[in-house]
C-alpha positions in Angstrom: 5.8 -13.5 -20.5 2.8 -11.9 -19.0 3.5 -8.4 -17.8 1.6 -6.2 -15.2 2.4 -2.5 -16.1 2.3 -0.4 -13.0 1.9 3.3 -13.6 2.3 5.3 -10.3 2.9 8.7 -9.0 1.4 11.2 -6.5 -2.0 12.6 -6.7 -2.7 15.1 -9.5 0.4 14.0 -11.5 -1.5 12.8 -14.6 -1.7 9.1 -14.2 -5.2 8.7 -15.6 -4.8 10.1 -19.1 -1.4 8.5 -19.5 -2.7 5.1 -18.4 -5.6 5.4 -20.8 -3.2 6.0 -23.7 -0.9 3.2 -22.7 -3.9 0.7 -22.4 -5.3 1.9 -25.7 -1.9 1.2 -27.4 -1.8 -2.3 -25.9 -5.5 -3.1 -26.4 -5.8 -4.0 -22.8 -7.6 -3.2 -19.5 -6.9 -1.0 -16.5 -7.0 -2.1 -12.9 -7.5 0.8 -10.4 -5.2 0.9 -7.4 -7.1 3.7 -5.7 -8.6 2.6 -2.3 -11.3 5.2 -2.5 -12.3 4.9 -6.2 -13.6 1.5 -5.1 -16.7 3.3 -3.7 -19.6 4.2 -5.9 -20.6 7.3 -4.1 -17.2 9.0 -4.2 -16.9 9.8 -7.9 -15.9 13.4 -8.0 -13.8 13.7 -4.8 -11.6 10.7 -5.9 -11.3 11.8 -9.5 -12.7 8.5 -10.6 -12.7 7.7 -14.3 -15.5 9.5 -16.2 -18.1 7.7 -18.3 -16.1 8.8 -21.4 -12.9 7.3 -20.0 -14.6 4.2 -18.9 -15.9 3.8 -22.5 -12.3 4.2 -23.9 -10.9 1.4 -21.8 -12.4 -1.2 -19.6 -11.6 -0.6 -15.9 -11.8 -2.8 -12.9 -12.1 -2.1 -9.2 -13.9 1.2 -9.8 -17.2 2.0 -8.1 -17.7 -1.6 -6.9 -18.4 -0.9 -3.2 -21.0 0.8 -1.0 -19.7 3.2 1.7 -20.6 0.7 4.5 -18.7 -2.2 2.8 -15.6 -3.3 4.6 -12.6 -3.7 2.4 -8.9 -4.1 3.0 -5.5 -4.2 1.2 -5.3 -7.9 1.9 -8.8 -8.5 0.2 -7.6 -6.3 -2.6 -4.5 -8.3 -3.2 -6.6 -11.5 -3.4 -9.2 -10.0 -5.7 -6.7 -8.4 -8.1 -4.6 -11.6 -8.4 -7.7 -13.5 -9.3 -8.7 -10.8 -11.9 -5.2 -10.9 -13.4 -5.3 -14.6 -13.8 -8.5 -14.1 -15.8 -7.2 -11.1 -17.8 -3.9 -12.7 -18.7 -5.7 -15.5 -20.5 -6.5 -13.0 -23.3 -3.9 -10.2 -22.7 -0.2 -10.4 -22.7 -0.1 -7.1 -20.6 -2.4 -5.3 -18.2 -2.2 -1.8 -16.7 -2.5 -1.1 -13.0 -2.5 2.5 -12.0 -3.3 4.6 -8.8 -1.9 6.3 -5.9 -2.8 4.0 -2.9 0.7 2.9 -1.9 -0.4 -0.2 0.3 -2.7 -1.5 -2.5 0.1 -1.2 -5.0 2.5 -3.0 -2.7 -0.1 -5.7 -2.0 -0.2 -6.6 -5.6 3.5 -6.2 -6.4 5.1 -7.8 -3.4 2.2 -9.1 -1.2 1.3 -8.1 2.3 1.3 -10.1 5.4 -1.5 -12.6 6.1 -3.1 -10.7 8.8 -6.6 -11.9 9.9 -9.7 -10.1 8.6 -11.3 -8.4 11.6 -14.7 -9.5 12.4 -17.7 -7.1 12.4 -18.2 -7.2 16.2 -14.7 -6.3 17.0 -14.5 -3.6 14.3 -17.7 -1.9 15.7 -16.5 -2.2 19.2 -13.2 -0.5 18.4 -14.9 2.1 16.4 -17.1 3.1 19.4 -14.1 3.1 21.7 -12.3 5.4 19.4 -15.2 7.8 19.3 -15.8 7.7 23.0 -12.3 7.5 24.5 -10.1 9.2 21.9 -6.9 8.4 20.1 -4.5 9.1 23.1 -6.2 6.4 25.2 -6.0 3.8 22.5 -2.3 4.7 21.8 -1.6 4.0 25.5 -3.3 0.7 25.2 -1.3 -0.3 22.2 1.9 0.6 24.0 0.9 -2.1 26.6 -0.3 -4.7 24.2 2.2 -4.4 21.4 5.2 -2.1 22.3 7.2 -3.1 19.3 4.5 -1.9 16.9 3.8 1.1 19.1 7.4 2.3 18.5 7.1 2.3 14.7 3.4 3.2 14.0 2.3 6.7 13.1 0.5 7.5 16.4 -1.4 10.2 14.7 -3.1 7.7 12.3 -6.2 6.5 14.0 -6.7 3.9 11.3 -3.3 2.1 12.0 -3.7 2.3 15.7 -7.3 1.0 15.8 -6.5 -1.8 13.4 -3.5 -3.0 15.4 -5.7 -3.1 18.6 -8.5 -5.0 16.6 -6.0 -7.6 15.8 -4.7 -7.8 19.4 -8.1 -8.3 20.8 -9.5 -10.6 18.1 -6.5 -13.0 18.0 -5.0 -12.7 21.4 -1.6 -12.1 19.7 0.3 -8.9 18.9 -0.1 -7.3 15.6 3.7 -7.4 15.2 3.5 -11.2 15.3 1.6 -11.2 11.9 4.0 -8.8 10.2 6.7 -10.9 8.5 7.4 -8.5 5.4 8.2 -11.6 3.2 8.1 -10.7 -0.4 5.8 -13.0 -2.4 6.7 -14.3 -5.9 4.3 -13.6 -8.6 3.6 -15.6 -11.8 4.0 -12.5 -14.0 6.5 -9.8 -14.7 6.0 -6.3 -13.1 7.1 -3.2 -14.9 6.9 0.0 -12.9 6.5 3.4 -14.5 6.8 6.3 -12.1 5.5 9.9 -13.0 7.1 13.0 -11.5 6.9 16.7 -12.0 8.6 19.8 -10.5 6.9 20.5 -7.1 5.7 23.9 -8.2 4.2 22.3 -11.4 2.5 19.6 -9.3 1.1 21.9 -6.7 -0.5 24.2 -9.3 -2.1 21.0 -10.9 -3.4 19.9 -7.5 -4.8 23.4 -6.9 -6.6 23.6 -10.2 -8.0 20.1 -9.8 -9.6 20.9 -6.5 -11.2 24.1 -8.1 -12.4 21.8 -11.0 -13.9 19.2 -8.5 -15.9 22.0 -6.7 -17.2 23.2 -10.1 -18.2 19.6 -10.9 -20.3 19.3 -7.7 -18.0 18.0 -5.0 -19.9 20.1 -2.3 -23.2 18.3 -3.2 -21.4 14.9 -3.3 -19.8 15.5 0.1 -23.3 16.6 1.5 -24.9 13.4 0.2 -22.5 11.2 2.1 -22.2 13.5 5.2 -24.5 11.1 7.3 -21.8 8.5 7.0 -18.9 10.7 7.9 -17.9 8.2 10.8 -17.0 5.5 8.2 -13.3 4.9 7.4 -14.1 5.3 3.8 -14.8 9.0 4.3 -11.7 9.8 6.3 -10.5 11.1 3.0 -9.1 14.4 1.7 -11.8 16.4 0.0 -14.7 15.2 2.2 -13.5 15.5 5.8 -12.7 19.3 5.1 -16.1 19.8 3.7 -17.7 18.0 6.7 -16.1 20.7 8.9 -17.9 23.3 6.7 -21.2 21.5 7.2 -20.5 21.4 10.9 -20.1 25.2 10.9 -16.5 24.9 12.1 -14.9 26.3 8.9 -16.0 28.7 6.1 -16.3 27.2 2.7 -13.4 29.2 1.4 -11.2 27.9 4.3 -12.4 24.3 3.7 -11.4 24.5 0.1 -7.9 25.8 0.9 -7.5 23.0 3.3 -8.4 20.4 0.7 -5.6 22.0 -1.5 -3.2 22.0 1.3 -3.9 18.5 2.5 -3.8 17.2 -1.1 -0.4 18.7 -1.4 0.8 17.1 1.8 -0.6 13.7 0.7 1.3 14.0 -2.6 4.6 14.5 -0.6 3.8 11.3 1.4 3.3 9.5 -1.8 6.4 10.8 -3.4 8.5 9.8 -0.3 6.9 6.3 -0.4 7.6 5.7 -4.0 11.2 7.0 -3.9 12.2 4.0 -1.7 11.3 1.6 -4.7 14.4 1.1 -6.9 12.4 -0.9 -9.4 10.5 2.3 -10.6 11.5 3.9 -14.0 10.8 7.5 -13.8 9.4 9.8 -16.5 7.6 13.2 -16.9 4.1 12.6 -17.9 4.7 14.5 -21.1 7.2 11.9 -22.2 4.5 9.7 -23.7 6.4 8.6 -26.8 9.4 7.7 -24.6 7.2 5.8 -22.1 5.4 3.9 -24.9 8.7 2.9 -26.4 10.2 1.9 -23.1 7.1 -0.4 -22.5 7.2 -1.9 -26.0 10.9 -2.6 -25.8 10.4 -4.3 -22.4 7.5 -6.4 -23.7 9.7 -7.8 -26.5 12.3 -9.1 -24.0 11.7 -12.6 -22.8 
């Protein structure tokens, strides 16, 4: 049976190298499940696969978009399923790896069929958010969709704005489109979760941020600074450096905030993944055990 091997875990855990080794063993491709590695101009700050890594294993959904391109988890679900249909014609297993929780869920269980927001509505709501602020939009959401208002993270402008976009574009509540119905897939899904002790993970995250700075993250952030209003740049590693460019923070403080926000994000990812009982957990150093677990699973019909 065709199998999608999903290798997941928080940022900085070591997914990239392990996924490469698994894909090499199986002679197969890797699909990225990182919503920011999709953008060609965000290589360093998203820890996108290097040219050497891309040469080792063929990757998909890396560097395929421009910063101004609109993309969504729903579009990702559609595109990945189409790519998997193509890859499974020549491979019995394919590796999917990344830390974007909604993108992973979109492929594994499907997401609700929420309409794609048109460009006019999206631009109008972006302008309103910039001019009126998040509190005003939250109050508006409470009136238009009180059910979603009670559950949404009201400090997350992306979620609030998107819900209002749907309300205005369709004349229906955002809640009405959220059915949470699990979709069946024509392939088996095997989930491998990676975890480390918190202190070990945090040390890796801190080192990785320092390495990104050495590799040129400051210049990369400066090159995309004119586009800072785009959702694609509401991303840890860039938004902190934008505050440095604005003169609000010192460079040293911005770097420390990148580390801190990366650690916070890793905790959110860990909490999200813990709710999934289908994940089989390993330490990243357990490569032989992981390889054997996958091989045994692939022998089962």
